[in-house]
VONU-258638 format. One line per field, with one value per residue (C-alpha): z negated, x negated, y. Coordinates in steps of 0.25 Angstrom, whole numbers, padded with zeros to 4 digits. Example, Ala and Ser with C-alpha at 12.3 -4.5 7.8 and 13.67 -1.06 7.14 Angstrom:
Z (-0031	-0029)
X (-0049	-0055)
Y (-0018	-0004)
//
This chain:
Z (0058	0066	0063	0071	0069	0080	0085	0097	0108	0122	0128	0119	0106	0101	0092	0083	0080	0070	0064	0049	0045	0056	0058	0070	0077	0082	0095	0099	0109	0117	0119	0127	0116	0101	0105	0113	0100	0091	0102	0104	0104	0090	0085	0074	0061	0056	0065	0059	0068	0067	0072	0064	0062	0057	0059	0051	0055	0048	0041	0028	0026	0035	0043	0038	0023	0027	0033	0021	0012	0019	0024	0010	0009	0022	0018	0031	0039	0036	0050	0056	0049	0059	0054	0061	0064	0065	0074	0084	0085	0088	0099	0106	0118	0120	0110	0108	0106	0096	0088	0088	0083	0072	0067	0066	0059	0049	0036	0036	0051	0058	0073	0079	0081	0095	0089	0083	0095	0103	0095	0096	0108	0100	0088	0097	0102	0089	0084	0095	0095	0080	0081	0093	0086	0071	0070	0072	0060	0049	0057	0060	0050	0052	0048	0048	0051	0042	0031	0033	0032	0020	0014	0019	0012	-0001	-0001	0002	0014	0024	0025	0040	0051	0062	0072	0073	0083	0089	0092	0084	0073	0072	0057	0054	0064	0057	0043	0047	0054	0041	0033	0042	0041	0026	0025	0033	0038	0053	0059	0064	0078	0077	0070	0080	0092	0104	0106	0119	0131	0128	0114	0106	0095	0084	0090	0087	0073	0069	0074	0065	0053	0056	0057	0043	0037	0045	0039	0025	0027	0032	0019	0010	0009	0014	0008	0014	0014	0009	0000	0003	0018	0022	0033	0045	0050	0059	0047	0052	0041	0038	0031	0034	0030	0025	0018	0004	-0008	-0021	-0033	-0039	-0053	-0054	-0041	-0044	-0055	-0059	-0058	-0055	-0068	-0076	-0069	-0073	-0087	-0087	-0082	-0093	-0103	-0098	-0093	-0106	-0105	-0090	-0080	-0069	-0058	-0046	-0032	-0020	-0008	0005	0019	0025	0021	0024	0039	0037	0043	0033	0018	0008	-0007	-0017	-0031	-0039	-0049	-0051	-0060	-0070	-0084	-0084	-0069	-0063	-0062	-0071	-0083	-0080	-0081	-0094	-0101	-0097	-0102	-0115	-0118	-0114	-0121	-0136	-0137	-0148	-0158	-0149	-0139	-0124	-0114	-0099	-0088	-0078	-0066	-0073	-0071	-0078	-0090	-0090	-0090	-0101	-0109	-0107	-0111	-0123	-0128	-0126	-0134	-0145	-0140	-0140	-0126	-0121	-0106	-0098	-0085	-0074	-0071	-0058	-0065	-0063	-0074	-0072	-0075	-0087	-0093	-0092	-0099	-0110	-0111	-0115	-0127	-0122	-0124	-0111	-0108	-0095	-0089	-0076	-0062	-0058	-0063	-0065	-0075	-0083	-0083	-0088	-0100	-0103	-0104	-0113	-0122	-0122	-0126	-0138	-0143	-0140	-0133	-0123	-0109	-0099	-0085	-0074	-0064	-0066	-0078	-0076	-0086	-0078	-0065	-0070	-0075	-0062	-0055	-0062	-0052	-0041	-0049	-0051	-0036	-0031	-0039	-0035	-0020	-0008	-0004	0000	0011	0007	-0005	-0005	-0018	-0022	-0027	-0037	-0045	-0040	-0053	-0047	-0033	-0041	-0049	-0037	-0028	-0039	-0040	-0025	-0021	-0008	-0007	-0004	0004	-0006	0000	-0008	-0005	-0009	-0005	0005	-0005	-0016	-0011	-0022	-0018	-0003	-0004	-0013	-0004	0007	0000	-0006	-0020	-0029	-0025	-0030	-0022	-0022	-0025	-0019	-0017	-0021	-0028	-0035	-0049	-0048	-0036	-0039	-0044	-0040	-0040	-0041	-0050	-0048	-0052	-0043	-0032	-0034	-0034	-0023	-0014	-0014	-0015	-0008	0007	0009	0005	0013	0012	0012	0013	0002	0012	0014	-0001	-0002	0010	0002	-0011	-0003	0004	-0010	-0016	-0003	0000	-0014	-0024	-0030	-0036	-0033	-0037	-0025	-0030	-0031	-0017	-0011	-0008	0000	0007	0013	0019	0023	0030	0037	0029	0027	0039	0036	0047	0052	0041	0031	0017	0010	-0005	-0010	-0024	-0029	-0041	-0048	-0051	-0059	-0050	-0053	-0049	-0044	-0035	-0030	-0027	-0019	-0010	-0008	-0006	0000)
X (0050	0037	0024	0012	-0003	-0009	-0022	-0027	-0034	-0040	-0027	-0019	-0013	-0014	-0003	0000	0015	0020	0034	0034	0041	0035	0020	0021	0029	0018	0011	-0001	0002	-0006	0002	-0001	0004	0008	0022	0023	0020	0029	0040	0036	0048	0044	0046	0036	0041	0027	0015	0001	-0008	-0023	-0023	-0021	-0007	-0005	-0015	-0020	-0021	-0034	-0043	-0051	-0062	-0065	-0052	-0037	-0035	-0031	-0045	-0052	-0045	-0047	-0062	-0068	-0061	-0067	-0081	-0089	-0077	-0076	-0080	-0068	-0059	-0059	-0058	-0045	-0045	-0034	-0022	-0028	-0041	-0034	-0025	-0038	-0041	-0055	-0066	-0073	-0060	-0056	-0069	-0068	-0054	-0057	-0069	-0060	-0049	-0057	-0064	-0076	-0076	-0076	-0076	-0070	-0077	-0077	-0070	-0059	-0057	-0055	-0042	-0036	-0027	-0021	-0019	-0012	-0003	0002	0003	0011	0020	0023	0026	0035	0042	0044	0051	0038	0031	0036	0032	0017	0006	-0009	-0018	-0033	-0038	-0049	-0040	-0031	-0043	-0047	-0034	-0034	-0047	-0042	-0045	-0060	-0068	-0072	-0087	-0088	-0084	-0075	-0084	-0099	-0103	-0089	-0090	-0081	-0088	-0085	-0086	-0078	-0067	-0067	-0066	-0054	-0047	-0049	-0043	-0031	-0029	-0030	-0019	-0010	-0003	-0006	-0005	-0018	-0013	-0014	-0027	-0034	-0027	-0036	-0033	-0025	-0031	-0034	-0037	-0049	-0050	-0052	-0040	-0032	-0038	-0035	-0020	-0019	-0025	-0014	-0003	-0007	-0004	0009	0013	0010	0017	0029	0030	0029	0014	0004	-0005	-0008	-0020	-0016	-0005	0005	0002	0000	0007	0002	0008	0018	0023	0015	0009	-0006	-0011	-0018	-0011	-0016	-0010	-0005	-0015	-0015	-0008	-0016	-0023	-0025	-0029	-0018	-0008	-0016	-0031	-0041	-0047	-0034	-0033	-0047	-0044	-0032	-0039	-0049	-0037	-0029	-0040	-0040	-0025	-0023	-0028	-0037	-0029	-0037	-0038	-0037	-0045	-0043	-0050	-0036	-0022	-0007	-0009	-0018	-0032	-0039	-0043	-0031	-0033	-0022	-0022	-0016	-0009	0002	-0008	-0008	-0002	0013	0013	0011	0002	0011	0004	-0007	0002	0009	-0004	-0010	0003	0003	-0012	-0012	0000	0005	0015	0026	0032	0044	0035	0036	0047	0048	0058	0054	0058	0049	0035	0033	0040	0032	0019	0024	0028	0015	0007	0016	0014	-0001	-0002	0008	0019	0034	0040	0055	0056	0069	0071	0082	0092	0084	0071	0066	0069	0054	0049	0059	0053	0039	0043	0049	0037	0029	0038	0045	0060	0067	0079	0087	0097	0100	0101	0087	0074	0079	0090	0079	0071	0083	0085	0070	0070	0082	0075	0062	0070	0076	0065	0052	0046	0035	0041	0031	0035	0033	0028	0030	0020	0006	0001	0008	0002	-0012	-0011	-0006	-0018	-0028	-0024	-0030	-0042	-0045	-0041	-0051	-0062	-0058	-0055	-0062	-0059	-0045	-0038	-0024	-0016	-0002	0006	0020	0028	0040	0040	0026	0017	0008	0006	0004	-0008	-0014	-0013	-0019	-0031	-0033	-0028	-0035	-0044	-0034	-0021	-0010	0003	0015	0025	0039	0051	0061	0072	0064	0056	0055	0041	0043	0056	0049	0037	0047	0056	0044	0049	0053	0067	0076	0078	0087	0080	0084	0072	0067	0056	0065	0061	0047	0048	0061	0059	0070	0060	0045	0045	0037	0023	0023	0028	0018	0006	0011	0014	0000	-0007	0002	0000	0014	0024	0027	0041	0043	0055	0060	0058	0043	0041	0047	0038	0026	0030	0031	0017	0010	0016	0013	-0001	-0006	0003	0006	0020	0024	0036	0042	0036	0023	0023	0028	0015	0010	0023	0019	0007	0013	0025	0018	0025	0010	0002	-0013	-0023	-0033	-0043	-0037	-0040	-0026	-0023	-0010	-0006	0002	0008	0018	0020	0033	0041	0052	0047	0061	0062	0048	0051	0064	0056	0044	0052	0065)
Y (0024	0025	0033	0036	0039	0048	0052	0060	0052	0054	0051	0060	0054	0040	0036	0023	0022	0012	0009	0011	-0002	-0011	-0010	-0019	-0009	0000	0006	0014	0025	0035	0048	0060	0070	0070	0073	0060	0052	0060	0057	0043	0032	0029	0043	0042	0048	0051	0054	0055	0062	0064	0078	0092	0096	0111	0121	0133	0148	0148	0138	0140	0130	0118	0117	0115	0111	0096	0094	0101	0091	0078	0081	0078	0064	0058	0057	0056	0057	0072	0076	0070	0081	0092	0106	0111	0126	0136	0135	0146	0138	0125	0132	0137	0128	0133	0128	0141	0149	0138	0140	0155	0154	0144	0152	0164	0157	0149	0152	0149	0151	0137	0134	0121	0108	0102	0089	0098	0106	0093	0090	0104	0100	0089	0098	0109	0098	0094	0108	0112	0100	0101	0116	0113	0101	0104	0090	0083	0090	0081	0069	0073	0071	0075	0064	0061	0047	0048	0053	0041	0031	0038	0035	0021	0019	0023	0037	0035	0040	0030	0027	0024	0034	0031	0037	0040	0051	0050	0035	0025	0018	0004	0002	0015	0011	-0003	0003	0011	0000	-0008	0003	0002	-0013	-0012	-0002	-0011	0001	-0003	-0016	-0022	-0022	-0007	-0006	-0016	-0010	-0005	0010	0013	0019	0034	0032	0027	0017	0028	0036	0024	0022	0036	0035	0022	0030	0041	0030	0025	0039	0040	0026	0031	0044	0037	0028	0040	0041	0050	0062	0075	0084	0094	0090	0095	0099	0113	0120	0128	0141	0133	0124	0112	0103	0104	0091	0079	0066	0053	0040	0042	0045	0037	0044	0056	0055	0040	0034	0023	0021	0008	0008	-0004	0000	-0003	-0016	-0020	-0016	-0024	-0037	-0036	-0034	-0046	-0056	-0064	-0067	-0070	-0080	-0075	-0082	-0088	-0084	-0093	-0088	-0094	-0092	-0092	-0096	-0094	-0092	-0081	-0082	-0073	-0075	-0077	-0075	-0080	-0074	-0085	-0076	-0087	-0094	-0082	-0085	-0085	-0088	-0074	-0062	-0055	-0060	-0050	-0038	-0043	-0045	-0031	-0025	-0032	-0030	-0015	-0010	-0011	-0021	-0017	-0027	-0029	-0036	-0035	-0036	-0038	-0040	-0050	-0059	-0070	-0068	-0055	-0061	-0073	-0065	-0056	-0068	-0074	-0062	-0059	-0073	-0073	-0059	-0063	-0053	-0055	-0054	-0053	-0055	-0051	-0059	-0058	-0070	-0073	-0076	-0090	-0100	-0104	-0090	-0088	-0102	-0096	-0084	-0092	-0101	-0089	-0086	-0074	-0071	-0071	-0063	-0067	-0057	-0049	-0053	-0046	-0041	-0027	-0032	-0039	-0026	-0018	-0028	-0028	-0013	-0012	-0022	-0014	-0002	-0009	-0017	-0009	-0020	-0017	-0019	-0026	-0022	-0032	-0023	-0008	-0005	-0001	-0012	-0023	-0018	-0017	-0031	-0036	-0029	-0038	-0049	-0041	-0038	-0053	-0056	-0046	-0052	-0067	-0065	-0060	-0046	-0045	-0037	-0038	-0044	-0049	-0047	-0050	-0039	-0039	-0026	-0023	-0024	-0034	-0027	-0014	-0020	-0027	-0015	-0006	-0015	-0016	-0002	0003	-0009	-0021	-0021	-0025	-0030	-0032	-0044	-0044	-0052	-0046	-0047	-0040	-0029	-0018	-0013	-0014	-0006	0005	0007	0008	0018	0026	0024	0013	0008	-0003	-0016	-0028	-0041	-0054	-0064	-0078	-0070	-0060	-0066	-0061	-0051	-0045	-0031	-0021	-0009	-0008	0005	0018	0013	0000	0009	0020	0010	0001	0013	0017	0003	-0008	-0009	-0014	-0024	-0037	-0043	-0058	-0066	-0076	-0087	-0083	-0083	-0097	-0101	-0096	-0103	-0116	-0114	-0111	-0124	-0132	-0128	-0123	-0130	-0116	-0115	-0100	-0093	-0085	-0071	-0078	-0083	-0070	-0063	-0076	-0076	-0063	-0069	-0082	-0076	-0065	-0054	-0049	-0052	-0051	-0048	-0058	-0061	-0052	-0056	-0058	-0060	-0066	-0065	-0077	-0071	-0081	-0095	-0095	-0104	-0113	-0127	-0132	-0120	-0122	-0136	-0132	-0123	-0132	-0145	-0141)
//
């Protein structure tokens, strides 16, 4: 599936086309007509165009409703939102006639700006084409570049203009390119490309902004002004689209304030794990920051969520229960022991003996059964129903995610400003907490094994879906389904999920032991595997963070892979 972002230019139209599932498959084209782009060999399924679509018979106020709705959002960029007049005015080819018709068909009476009149030929071109070819209507979406950048900037107006007195303004252009880079929706090769002959640099930038909206729409996102879109007298949609908005009500299901409160609550019980900051490492020429969360009590980040749950909820006489591939069970067992609470942990048969031993060392009762994590969860749920114990979910509960988010809070305090963080994903509790902390400020990339891709599959499907699990990291990154809350948070805050092979995970384990004497379990090395293997390719100088999340590895197996 191909998508396209378009803008008008001196030579006609500039279009940036990209294949949805392969960002490296892309091209920039100059076309003499809008129809030439729609009928290009790639046959783009979604076309986001910076040009009005759908025209009114009359206007009330300052132009069409979409323009009135977005203008207040853009701060100093408001002047770039032209007030588009009635269809009869747009159809006039003489400026004086266009002004007279516009004045007669608007309330209050308004004429036409010279800049607005200059784009009338392209508006007429699109209008005539869509009326003649209704099959194109579902594929074409009107966008406004400044509204796209508003969305990429977290719903905030930009503080630097793109142009000053009609001339491109360097700092403003650089700000918009940086927003495109941080979104990671477009490869750097497009963002840094020179405009083709017949187009200016700002034309290409606007087409790229449209492309980001097209990509978001193709993945089930997008928001329209108005919502739902209106229709003109010919049935054409009347709306300006941009990237998806955050959920209404609370800005996020989990807030930074909740994470800060959780950190204050659990700080006396957890370790503030160190950060290793390096000028360059792992083949990357930019700074790399490792958050050494494997040094946490019980050997993984999960101790944070366990303590936050036990300290923020009433624990019944029946104690607590949890299903786990190992690390969550060890964390719950440790927290329960420290707080004097009884714990029963259910683990599947694939769990590492080393992890089971850690759970038992903290005094919890261990129940082993079932081939996969889902079987252990079902047994745990049955026990909770019968005993009244408090179920401590490994990833799908808010209290768990909020606790895991405290790792990002510490990391931000202890590391230089990061551009991107790589986080391993099992059920998604860790990445949900981390992404909630950094939402809109740092790019968060999930990492999953190719054979255990619950979050990747859910984001691809547009809803939580079940997956088969088969990976060397299945005991910690082996959830069959992320669940609704993880999906809803990650859909809006996680840039994308990189997939790594089992071989890449083993290579990362070897590297950690060889170069740093870090004994990492497969799941704990997965995020680093994405950087080392090239599953995630940072741009030159990008400040990358990698969360090393777990150390509960069987030493005999580590010896096998490090000394074959």
